[in-house]
Backbone as a chain_set.jsonl record, in Angstrom:
{"seq": "MKLVSGLMALEICFAAPHQFDDKDGAGTPTERFDYDGNPSTGIGGEEGFVGLLADCPDFIPAIDPDPCVLDRVPAEGGGAIVTFFDPLGDPLYR", "coords": {"N": [[0.845, -1.169, 0.0], [0.474, 2.243, -0.729], [1.164, 5.309, 0.769], [-0.536, 8.257, 0.316], [-0.934, 11.783, -0.373], [-3.659, 13.668, -0.445], [-6.327, 13.929, -2.895], [-5.513, 14.247, -5.591], [-3.171, 12.852, -5.727], [-3.82, 10.231, -6.017], [-3.614, 7.486, -8.19], [-4.377, 5.612, -11.169], [-3.534, 2.459, -12.076], [-3.598, 0.955, -15.063], [-4.627, -1.676, -17.148], [-4.949, -2.957, -20.416], [-6.19, -4.551, -23.427], [-5.364, -3.147, -25.604], [-3.037, -0.735, -26.94], [-2.189, 2.37, -25.347], [-1.784, 5.907, -24.659], [0.009, 6.783, -21.823], [0.361, 8.242, -18.485], [2.857, 9.389, -18.709], [2.98, 10.913, -20.994], [1.941, 12.139, -24.263], [2.297, 9.962, -26.985], [3.933, 8.224, -25.669], [4.661, 4.911, -25.371], [2.834, 2.339, -23.707], [3.738, -0.12, -21.246], [4.198, -3.604, -22.004], [1.972, -6.3, -21.007], [1.214, -9.27, -19.197], [-1.649, -10.946, -19.213], [-2.694, -13.515, -18.551], [-0.735, -15.264, -17.585], [0.196, -17.244, -19.224], [2.762, -18.392, -21.132], [2.626, -19.007, -23.828], [0.752, -17.514, -25.183], [-0.155, -14.49, -26.939], [2.417, -11.977, -27.552], [5.377, -13.201, -26.799], [4.165, -14.149, -24.52], [2.792, -11.986, -23.605], [-0.177, -10.255, -23.617], [-1.369, -7.768, -23.489], [-1.343, -4.27, -22.459], [0.04, -1.966, -20.047], [-0.157, 0.836, -17.829], [0.097, 4.009, -16.028], [-2.798, 5.964, -15.743], [-3.387, 9.082, -17.329], [-4.699, 12.336, -16.411], [-7.89, 13.264, -17.695], [-8.299, 15.382, -20.56], [-9.813, 18.701, -20.805], [-11.656, 18.572, -22.875], [-12.56, 15.638, -24.309], [-11.154, 14.091, -27.086], [-12.939, 13.264, -30.092], [-11.98, 11.494, -31.921], [-9.915, 8.748, -31.711], [-9.477, 8.731, -28.765], [-7.71, 8.44, -25.638], [-7.668, 6.223, -22.757], [-8.416, 7.665, -19.56], [-8.26, 9.526, -16.417], [-11.218, 10.69, -15.151], [-12.313, 11.901, -12.825], [-11.814, 12.574, -9.315], [-13.059, 12.014, -6.172], [-13.786, 12.632, -2.704], [-14.641, 10.012, -0.363], [-16.745, 8.457, 2.118], [-15.293, 7.726, 5.326], [-12.664, 8.355, 4.796], [-11.849, 7.432, 2.364], [-11.758, 7.293, -1.264], [-13.27, 7.974, -4.465], [-12.457, 7.143, -7.647], [-12.961, 7.97, -10.92], [-12.795, 6.681, -14.168], [-12.196, 6.812, -17.749], [-12.582, 4.755, -20.534], [-12.422, 4.409, -23.82], [-12.41, 2.176, -25.543], [-12.939, 0.01, -24.029], [-12.33, -2.506, -21.554], [-12.623, -5.631, -20.764], [-11.673, -6.998, -18.511], [-10.8, -5.259, -16.505], [-8.387, -4.861, -14.795]], "CA": [[0.0, 0.0, 0.0], [1.218, 3.49, -0.85], [0.559, 6.428, 1.489], [-0.592, 9.424, -0.569], [-1.425, 13.008, 0.25], [-4.637, 14.372, -1.267], [-6.984, 13.185, -3.971], [-4.785, 14.308, -6.859], [-2.06, 11.904, -5.681], [-4.317, 8.895, -6.342], [-3.399, 7.153, -9.585], [-4.96, 4.363, -11.636], [-2.7, 1.595, -12.904], [-4.614, 0.449, -15.977], [-4.201, -2.665, -18.133], [-5.936, -3.114, -21.481], [-5.691, -5.327, -24.555], [-4.945, -2.217, -26.65], [-2.036, 0.237, -26.516], [-2.732, 3.699, -25.06], [-0.823, 6.848, -24.098], [-0.137, 6.8, -20.371], [0.603, 9.495, -17.774], [4.156, 9.953, -19.079], [2.813, 11.885, -22.066], [1.486, 11.715, -25.592], [3.273, 9.236, -27.778], [4.686, 7.293, -24.843], [4.007, 3.6, -25.38], [2.673, 1.687, -22.418], [4.486, -1.366, -21.101], [3.448, -4.828, -22.298], [1.44, -6.923, -19.803], [0.77, -10.654, -19.343], [-2.947, -11.093, -18.552], [-3.096, -14.85, -18.101], [0.379, -16.067, -17.093], [0.488, -18.297, -20.183], [3.839, -17.913, -22.0], [2.412, -19.346, -25.234], [-0.232, -16.617, -25.807], [0.319, -13.132, -27.184], [3.799, -11.807, -27.998], [6.209, -13.573, -25.663], [3.302, -14.345, -23.36], [2.169, -10.717, -23.204], [-1.37, -10.011, -24.437], [-1.927, -6.43, -23.315], [-0.482, -3.138, -22.123], [-0.24, -1.419, -18.724], [0.451, 2.134, -17.526], [-0.689, 4.904, -15.18], [-3.671, 6.829, -16.539], [-3.283, 10.538, -17.227], [-5.977, 13.017, -16.215], [-8.558, 13.576, -18.952], [-8.303, 16.796, -20.944], [-11.117, 19.348, -20.638], [-12.519, 18.043, -23.927], [-12.035, 14.369, -24.799], [-11.292, 14.087, -28.541], [-13.888, 12.29, -30.643], [-11.218, 10.52, -32.699], [-8.786, 8.1, -31.053], [-9.196, 9.171, -27.399], [-7.042, 7.479, -24.76], [-8.27, 6.126, -21.43], [-7.912, 8.715, -18.677], [-8.982, 9.725, -15.165], [-12.222, 11.748, -15.273], [-12.606, 12.625, -11.585], [-11.457, 12.004, -8.015], [-13.878, 12.655, -5.138], [-13.667, 11.959, -1.411], [-15.703, 9.1, 0.05], [-16.833, 8.303, 3.568], [-14.258, 6.936, 5.977], [-11.335, 8.74, 4.34], [-11.545, 6.834, 1.066], [-11.958, 8.127, -2.453], [-13.815, 7.352, -5.667], [-11.754, 7.624, -8.837], [-13.72, 7.596, -12.113], [-11.959, 6.742, -15.359], [-12.818, 6.68, -19.057], [-11.884, 3.9, -21.497], [-13.283, 4.4, -25.002], [-12.453, 0.881, -26.223], [-13.363, -1.007, -23.091], [-11.433, -3.536, -21.07], [-13.546, -6.519, -20.047], [-11.108, -7.563, -17.295], [-10.585, -4.185, -15.532], [-7.368, -5.255, -13.815]], "C": [[0.889, 1.23, 0.0], [0.463, 4.587, -0.104], [0.621, 7.656, 0.582], [-1.177, 10.603, 0.183], [-2.36, 13.729, -0.712], [-5.159, 13.534, -2.414], [-6.176, 13.151, -5.257], [-3.601, 13.333, -6.891], [-2.506, 10.48, -6.02], [-4.189, 8.641, -7.838], [-4.059, 5.818, -9.904], [-3.925, 3.652, -12.505], [-3.675, 0.796, -13.756], [-3.988, -0.542, -16.952], [-5.314, -2.85, -19.151], [-5.34, -3.945, -22.61], [-5.203, -4.451, -25.709], [-3.908, -1.243, -26.084], [-2.689, 1.597, -26.316], [-1.613, 4.585, -24.53], [-1.061, 6.926, -22.602], [0.234, 8.165, -19.786], [1.919, 10.162, -18.174], [4.079, 10.915, -20.256], [2.415, 11.286, -23.393], [2.628, 11.043, -26.341], [4.103, 8.249, -26.977], [3.991, 5.937, -24.875], [3.92, 3.034, -23.969], [3.489, 0.399, -22.413], [3.599, -2.551, -21.456], [3.077, -5.523, -20.994], [0.949, -8.332, -20.109], [-0.511, -10.844, -18.532], [-3.132, -12.446, -17.882], [-1.967, -15.743, -17.588], [0.772, -17.215, -18.017], [1.554, -17.802, -21.158], [3.626, -18.194, -23.483], [1.373, -18.454, -25.919], [0.37, -15.234, -25.995], [1.737, -13.11, -27.731], [4.692, -12.077, -26.798], [5.409, -13.748, -24.39], [2.565, -13.097, -22.923], [1.041, -10.358, -24.164], [-1.896, -8.59, -24.358], [-0.87, -5.411, -22.941], [-0.9, -2.58, -20.772], [0.48, -0.077, -18.553], [-0.44, 2.929, -16.589], [-1.515, 5.829, -16.06], [-3.381, 8.306, -16.267], [-4.651, 11.102, -16.881], [-6.572, 13.329, -17.58], [-8.41, 15.059, -19.269], [-9.704, 17.383, -20.729], [-12.124, 18.839, -21.658], [-11.88, 16.776, -24.465], [-12.232, 14.323, -26.309], [-12.22, 12.979, -29.023], [-13.16, 11.185, -31.401], [-10.019, 10.045, -31.891], [-8.477, 8.633, -29.648], [-8.512, 8.06, -26.598], [-7.82, 7.346, -23.455], [-7.635, 7.161, -20.516], [-8.769, 8.806, -17.416], [-9.914, 10.922, -15.335], [-12.344, 12.578, -13.997], [-12.091, 11.847, -10.379], [-12.288, 12.746, -6.975], [-13.701, 11.907, -3.822], [-14.878, 11.064, -1.137], [-15.672, 8.987, 1.57], [-15.683, 7.455, 4.099], [-12.853, 7.246, 5.505], [-10.932, 8.141, 3.007], [-11.754, 7.818, -0.075], [-12.593, 7.291, -3.557], [-13.105, 7.986, -6.854], [-12.504, 7.082, -10.046], [-12.811, 7.723, -13.325], [-12.774, 6.454, -16.611], [-11.958, 5.752, -19.91], [-12.768, 3.743, -22.721], [-13.412, 3.037, -25.673], [-12.898, -0.247, -25.311], [-12.262, -1.996, -22.74], [-12.273, -4.491, -20.236], [-12.993, -7.05, -18.728], [-10.955, -6.532, -16.176], [-9.624, -4.618, -14.439], [-6.473, -4.089, -13.487]], "O": [[1.932, 1.254, 0.653], [-0.735, 4.775, -0.316], [1.698, 8.049, 0.133], [-1.819, 10.452, 1.222], [-1.908, 14.332, -1.685], [-4.529, 12.568, -2.847], [-6.154, 12.13, -5.944], [-3.086, 13.023, -7.965], [-1.669, 9.616, -6.282], [-4.599, 9.465, -8.655], [-4.272, 4.994, -9.015], [-3.495, 4.174, -13.534], [-4.489, 0.04, -13.226], [-2.929, -0.271, -17.518], [-6.49, -2.895, -18.789], [-4.119, -4.033, -22.738], [-4.68, -4.971, -26.695], [-3.906, -0.962, -24.885], [-3.633, 1.945, -27.025], [-0.613, 4.087, -24.013], [-2.194, 7.111, -22.156], [0.399, 9.134, -20.528], [2.078, 11.37, -17.998], [5.026, 11.665, -20.493], [2.538, 10.081, -23.616], [3.768, 11.506, -26.324], [4.901, 7.507, -27.552], [2.843, 5.826, -24.446], [4.818, 3.226, -23.149], [3.878, -0.103, -23.468], [2.389, -2.512, -21.236], [3.769, -5.368, -19.987], [0.34, -8.568, -21.152], [-0.465, -10.897, -17.303], [-3.663, -12.525, -16.774], [-2.225, -16.879, -17.191], [1.584, -18.062, -17.646], [1.29, -16.886, -21.937], [4.367, -17.675, -24.318], [1.13, -18.612, -27.116], [1.301, -14.856, -25.286], [2.208, -14.094, -28.303], [4.755, -11.263, -25.877], [5.924, -13.518, -23.296], [1.789, -13.14, -21.968], [1.261, -10.179, -25.362], [-2.805, -8.241, -25.111], [0.329, -5.648, -23.084], [-2.062, -2.7, -20.385], [1.583, 0.119, -19.065], [-1.598, 2.572, -16.375], [-0.998, 6.411, -17.012], [-3.162, 8.714, -15.127], [-5.661, 10.417, -17.042], [-5.837, 13.627, -18.523], [-8.396, 15.895, -18.366], [-10.663, 16.645, -20.499], [-13.306, 18.689, -21.349], [-10.781, 16.822, -25.018], [-13.355, 14.497, -26.782], [-12.277, 11.898, -28.437], [-13.665, 10.068, -31.511], [-9.204, 10.852, -31.443], [-7.324, 8.956, -29.364], [-8.724, 6.877, -26.864], [-8.555, 8.26, -23.081], [-6.461, 7.499, -20.671], [-9.859, 8.238, -17.351], [-9.464, 12.03, -15.627], [-12.464, 13.802, -14.058], [-11.954, 10.624, -10.42], [-12.231, 13.973, -6.899], [-13.492, 10.693, -3.816], [-15.984, 11.324, -1.611], [-14.698, 9.371, 2.218], [-15.168, 6.579, 3.405], [-11.931, 6.479, 5.782], [-9.798, 8.32, 2.563], [-11.907, 9.021, 0.138], [-12.471, 6.067, -3.581], [-13.144, 9.202, -7.044], [-12.665, 5.869, -10.184], [-12.137, 8.738, -13.502], [-13.884, 5.927, -16.546], [-10.745, 5.938, -20.001], [-13.764, 3.021, -22.673], [-14.429, 2.766, -26.313], [-13.202, -1.343, -25.781], [-11.377, -2.276, -23.549], [-12.601, -4.173, -19.093], [-13.77, -7.513, -17.893], [-10.978, -6.904, -15.003], [-10.015, -4.728, -13.276], [-5.554, -4.224, -12.68]]}, "num_chains": 1, "name": "protein.A"}
């Protein structure tokens, strides 16, 4: 567990079967990820991509948008709710 200070410090580590630009900036490829632990599937056993989500821009582009963090709000008991956007979907949400 990581101790963070404030809502903006909360990050989403996101894995998806498609490549996306992560928090490091536009054009930065995400790291490859092994969803199922099977070395014979995907490329070298890696079927997807993983990275920290960036905050969404004020206006999400209609063409080729990347997944991003929409909002962070406090929740009861000191927790938080982080809402994210993924235009292509990720059925596993890992």
